[in-house]
N, C-alpha and C positions, 0 to 999 in steps of 0.2 A: 640797418635796424635786424638783427638775426632773425629768420623764419619759425615759425614756433611747429614745430613736428607733433603731429599726434601720435601718444606713448602705444598703442597699438593698432594693426595693420587694418585696413579696410574691411577684412574678413572675420575681424576676432568677436564678433558678435553674431557671426554667419549661421550657428547652432544652434540659437535659441529657439528658432521658429521649428525646427526640425524637433528638438526635443519634446516641444509641447505637440507637436504630430504624434509622435511615438507614445504619449501617455493617452491621447484620445484613440489611436490603435489599439494599446492596450484596452482602454474601459470597453470600447466596441468588441474585442474577442472576448472579454468576460460577459457581457451580454448574450454574444451567439452562443456563448458555450452552456450558457444557463437555456436560451431558446430550445438548443438543441436536446433537453429532456421533457420540452413540453409541445414539442410541433414533431420529432419522428417518431416516439413513442417506447414501449419497454419492451418492445420483441420486432423480429423482423417478418413485417409484413409487404412487403413490398414484390410486387411480380419481376421487377427490372432486378437482376443479378446487381449490376452498376451501381444501381440510383441505392439498392438494399445494402451492400456493401459501404457506400460511404457513410450511410444513415446509421449502420451500426457503428461505424467508427466515431463519426462523430458524437454521437450518443455517450460511447464509452469512452471519450474524450482522448482520443486515441492521441500519442505524441507524434506520429508520422504526419497525419495531415493535421493536426493543430499548428505545428510549427510551419509547415507549408504554408496555411493560410495566413499564419500570423506573419513570416517574413517576408512574403510576397506584399501585403500592404507595406512595409516597413520599407524595404527595398526598393518598392518601383520609384519614389520619389528621393531616393538617398544621393544620387549623382544629378544636381540641377545649378544651374545657371555657371558652376567653376567647373574647369576641365582638372580632371585627377593630377596630369604632368604638371600642371602646374601651381598646383593649390594640394599638395600630399599631407601637409599637414592639417590642413583644414577638414580631412576626410580621416584622417587619424584619430584627431579631438573628438568626431562625429560618431567613429566605433566608441569611443569611451562613453560619449554621452547618452548612446544606446544602450550601452550595460547597464548603465547606471539607472535607466530611466526602467528597462526591463525589471530590475531586481523589484521594484515597486508592484508588477504585476506577480512576482514570484510569490513575493511575503503575503499577499492578498490569497492568493490560492491554496499555501501552506496554512490558514487559520485554521484550529479546530478549538472548538466546534466554528463555523462559518453559517451563522445564519443567513447570510446574503446570497448563498448558495444553496439555493432549496432543491430538492429532490437529488441531492448529490451526499453521498457519505464522503468520510475524508480520505478512505482507500481508494475511491473511484481515483480522485485527483494526482496521486503520487507517481505515475510514470511520466505524465505531462510535467508535474513540477521538475522530476529528475534532468528530463532532458532541455528544459528552460535553463535550468542552472546551468548545463554543462555549456548552451550556446552563451549564455553571459560569459561564463569562465573564458572562453574563447572569443567572443568579443573583445575581453579587456584585456587579453594576454596578447593579440594582433595590435590592440592601442599600444598598450607598453613597450613590448618588442618593435612594433614600428617605429615607434620615436628613438629608442637607442641606437635604431640601424640608422635614420635618418642623420642623428647628430655625430657619430660615426662615419658616416660617409660623406657630410658635408663640409668643407675647407673650412668654411669660417664660425664654426662650432667645435665644443668638445666636449665628449661626453660626461668626462670628470667635471668639467665647470657646471654642465648642466645638471648634472646630478648632485652633486657635494656642495656646490655654491648656489643653490637653489632650493629655499627648504621644501616649497611645494612641489616640484618635481621629486626630490627626495621621498616624500611622503608617498607619490605613486609608484616609487621604485620598491618600496616597502611592502604595496598592496600586491606589484606583479611577483615577487617573491616569496609570498605567501599562497597566493593562487595557482603558482608554479608547484610549491611543494603540495598543496591538497589536490594538484590533479596527477602525483604520483602515488601518493596513499589512498587515491579513490580507484586504483584500478582494482581489480576483482581479486588477484590474489591477494592483493597487499589488504584489503575489506578483509578478508578471512583470515589472514594470519593475526591482525589487530583491528575489530574493527570498532576499538574504545578510542586508538590513534587516529582513527580517518574522522570518528566523530568530533573529538576534540580539535582536529586540524581545521574541519568544518566551520566549528563555531567560531574558533578565533579569526578564521580568515572570512566568515560573512559579516561577523560585528565588525572588523577593520575593514572591510570593504563598504559598509554603508555608511562608517564615519569618518574613516581617514578619506576615502575618495569625496567625500564632500567639502573637506579640507582643499585637497589637490586640486580639483576642478577651477578651470578657467574659461568663462566666466563663471562664477558660483552657481553652485544647485541649490543653495537654502530655500528659496523659493521658488516651486513648490513643494521639490522631489524629497529633499532632507526633512522637513517637517510630516511630508506623509508617511515616510520610510519610517523616521522615530515613532511616530503614531501605529504605525502597522508593528513594531516590533515590542513597543509598549503592551500592545494585546495579546503579543507571544507571550510575554512575561507573565502576564494578569494569568493567560490560562494553565498558565502551568503552576500559580501560586493560588488564586482566589479560591480556586476548590479542590486545593489538595489537603490531604490529611493523613497522619500518621497512624500506621498501623501494624499488629504483631502477628506473626503467621501461627494461627493455633495446632494447624495438624499437616502433616504430610505422611503419605502412604509408602513413602520410600523406603524405611526402615523394614515393612510388612513384606513388600514381594520380592526378597531375599534374591535379589540381581535377576529374577528372572524374566522382567520386563522394565523398559526404559519409561515406560506411560506410568506419570505420577499423578494423583490427585492431591492438589494442594487446597488446605480449606482455611479461607481469611474469616475476621468478624465481620457482620452484616453491614458493618458504617462504611464499611471498604468502596460502597457503590450507594447513590442517593435511594431514594425510598421506590422509587419509580426508574425503572431502564427498559429499554428495548431487550428481548431476547438475542444472545449472538455479540452483545455489546461487547467493546473491547476498555479494558483499563491501563494504564502505564505504571509501571512500579518504578522506584529508583532506590537504592539502598542510602541515599544521603537526605539531609533533611534539609527544608526550604533557606537556612540562614549558611548552610556549604557551600562555597564559590563550584562545587565538581558537582551539584545539582543541576548546575546549569551548563556546564562544559562537557559532562560525561551523557552516554546515552541512556536514556530510560529504558526499560522492557515491557513491550507490549504483553498482553495476554487476552485472551478470549475466556469471557464469564460463562460457564457452563450449567449455571444455575440460573433458577429465576427469580424474579422479586418477591416472592412468596416464599421462598425457600430461606431457614432460621441463619444460614450462612451464607459466604460466596465461596463456590468452588471454581478451581481452574484445572484443567486437563491437559498438562507438557509432558511433551517428551524430554528428559533431561539429555544433555551432551557433557559426556566428560570433563571438556573444557569450556564447556558454555557456563553463564550466570546461573547459579543454584539456589534458590529461596530455601532458607535455615529456620525452623522450628527457633521460636523466642527471641528471634533479632525483630528489629524494629525498623519499618520499610515505610517509605513515604508513597501514597496513590494521588498521582497527579491531577488524573481527570478520566473523565469515560468518556466512550463517542459510540454511536451506533454506527451499526457495520453492515445493516440488511435494510433494503429500501421498504418505506411504511407501506408502500400501493401494497406488496406481497405479503405484509402480516394484516393488512386490514379487509383486502377482496378476494386473495387466493382462495382456489376452490380446490384444484388438483394441483397434489405436489409431492415430489420427489425430492429426496435429499441423499446424494452421494458424498460420504467422507472416506477420507484415505487416514490411518492411525492417528495422528493426535488431531487430527481436524473435526474430532467427534464433538472435542469440546466446542465447534461452530454449527454443526448440525443438531447436537442434542438438547439445547432448550430452545431452539425452534421446534424441533419436533414435537418437544413436551408441550409447547406453548399452542401450539395447532390442534394439539390432540387432548385439548382440557377440555373442560365439559362446556366452557363458554364459547368453543369454537364448533360445538358438534353440530349446529344448523348450518356452518358454513362450509366444512371441509366435505367433500365428497370421497376423495381419493388421498391417503397420506401415505407415503410409505418410505423406510430409511434403512440405505445400505451403507454398512461400516466395515470397510475394507481395513485387515490388520495383519500383521505378519504372523503372531504367534498367539495360540489359545490363552497365554498367560496375560496378556493386552488384556482381557475382558475383566480383569480383576479389578480395574479403576471405575466399574459399573456396577458393581455390588453393594452399593447402597441405593441404587436406583429406586423410586420410587415406584407402584404398581401405576399403570396408564388406564385410564377411565376409558369405556367404550369400547367396539371392535371395528372401529374403522381403521385405525394406525396399524400399519406392519412394519418391524422393524428384524433385518436380514443381517446377517454378520458372517462376513465370507473370509474365513482362516485362509488368507493366501499361500503362508509359509516360506512366503521370500524374506529374505534379509539384507536388502538393501541398505548401504551406511545410514540414513537417516529419512524423515519425511520428504526433506526435498529432492531425492532421485524420480527422474522421470520415469512415469507409467507408459509401456509402449501402446499404443494402437495402432490395429490395423487401417492400412491407407487403402485407397481404391474402389471403397465401397460406399453406398449409398450411407448407409448409418454404420458409425463409430463400430469399430470391431472389440474383441476383449482387451481387458486392460489387465496387465501386469507386470510387477516389477522385472523379472528377469523371464526371459523366454523359455516355454517348454521345460520348468523348473518340475524335477521329481521329487513329488512330494512324499515324504517319509509317513505311512499309514499305518506300518506294521506295529507301532509302538500303543495304538490306541485300540489295538483289539477288537471286540465286540462293539465298541463304540458307538462307529459309522455304519448307517445305511447306505444303500444301493446307489442313491442320489447324492452322495456325498454330506447328508445331512446329519449331525449329531442324534445319536437316539436319547431321549428322555432322560436315562439310566445314566450317561456321561458324567453327569457332576456339575455341567457348565450350565445347567436349568436351575441349578441351587445360586447361582450368581444372578441368571437373569432371568427368573420366576416373572411370569407375567408382562415380559416385555419384549422377548426375542421370539419372533415367528418360528425361526431358523435359522440353526449356527450352521454352517456349511465349510467343510474341511478341503483343502485343494482346488476351489472353487474360483473361477476367473470372472470376471464381470461382462457380461455381453449385454448392451444397451440396449438391443432393439429386441431381447428377449428378456430382460428381466425389468424393463421399464414398459413394456407392451400395454400395461392395461392404464398407464397414465396420459396419453395421448387421446383426445376426442373433437373430432373437426368443430363441433358448435361450442367447444369449452376452452380456446385456444386464448383467449385472454386473460382467462382466470387459471391459466397453467403455469405451473412455473417449476423449472429445475432448479436446485440449488447444490453446489457441488464447493468442496473445499478439502485443499489437500495438495500435491505435488503438483505441478506445471502440467505435467503430461495427463493427470487426469480432468485437471481442470478443460485444459485444451479439447479432449474426448467429448468432456460433458457439453463443453461450447458449439462442437461441431453436430452434436444430435439436437441441440436446443434450437440453433439454425435452421438444420434440415427440418424438423418440424415445427416452427414456427413458433414456439413458445418464449415463454419468459424465462430469461438465464439472471441468477446471480450466483457470483463464485469466490472465493478467495485463495489465495495460495501461500500455502505455507514454506514462505523461503526468505534467508538471510537477505 
């Protein structure tokens, strides 16, 4: 009588417990991430430099610290019971299963809006999401390339037979090819050449990874992973469709600025945003309707709303790029959704606030400034200052319809630097080796041409009231300076008071260099910080 042999080896199901362990670690990681916002606090107040730095990194969901903690927990029991040399394929399969389980964590972190992540705005988790995505792709690539190498070097197996005579393995190779292509188009140079190509490839590869890997994996991953991932993907689709609304562009001042400034004010109908929303909120605009497949496969375009809920229309202030996406009057667009971008704690309890914005970053700082300067906040706000760094005098034209601000607490200063970097993403340079961040400017030692302005400039660099700019900013700007560089210590000297650190906020928005200098100032003075980087 012939002996019956088991179809699978004794290690066929060895990775199932590890998959459940990885899912449990992911759940614990989410809980620790949430706890960081409640335990650490919103500002640096530790006397220990080491503890303070780690606390800030965890509070800010730092990818470096987050991935270190996550993978330490995942890798400690990774090699267990079975030697690597004798069970190579077991550990290659484990890499693949781990990549699929981490996709669940990644899908959860990128839900917008995510009510299960209190005290986070969606921008807070984007860096962590990017690096978890990269680690997932690396694990999947190691899994796929490892099996191809194993089949090619094992005498009793053939790559051709394993790939083309086994439909489940073939599906795995399809995923591997797509992930390899995604890695190629994810390079920064390629993203800048064609972000649409990157996003399209990312969309196809992500959906394929979730569903085709589910068919490829053995033992199967239908329960619970495919079920959970399908549910999370469904929530992503609902977020893009349930709140979507078609709108037409009402007005753009692109034609009115005669090419003197690339800062443009866009006006949308009030229905583009809900009745109530937080100042500085974002919306995403797609040129396609919800029934068009490209609505889901190509990127939508994020913008910061520069108006308030009480305004009759929705306004955007953007810097147009020659090769970038351009909103055109009379065309129909789809608003996908809107998202808060500033901590509610700042809006509710801040008493001393300084906002520093560069270029089109004014679209973020201006509505926050107007909200805090409103009559409703007059008893709460003790100090309020907005500094706007712009390149040219003509950039101020985007504020020509700005309403008069009530009260006398708010200060609005405009620094016309005269620098002409390629776009808002050019880094501002800040001085190092000083306690307070030093002056900020796009180009060092720029010789600013003042001759053409004649008698419009006072000795301190401020424009005289007869300069004509006051007609644009009447009742808004305290001073408009030409050629002035931002000195954090001097220009924000009135912001910090020792007995009000908990309710003191610095809000920055602009290129990375500007935000980095603002972060250093906030950490040195142990005040709260909110920042947003305008970059691709």
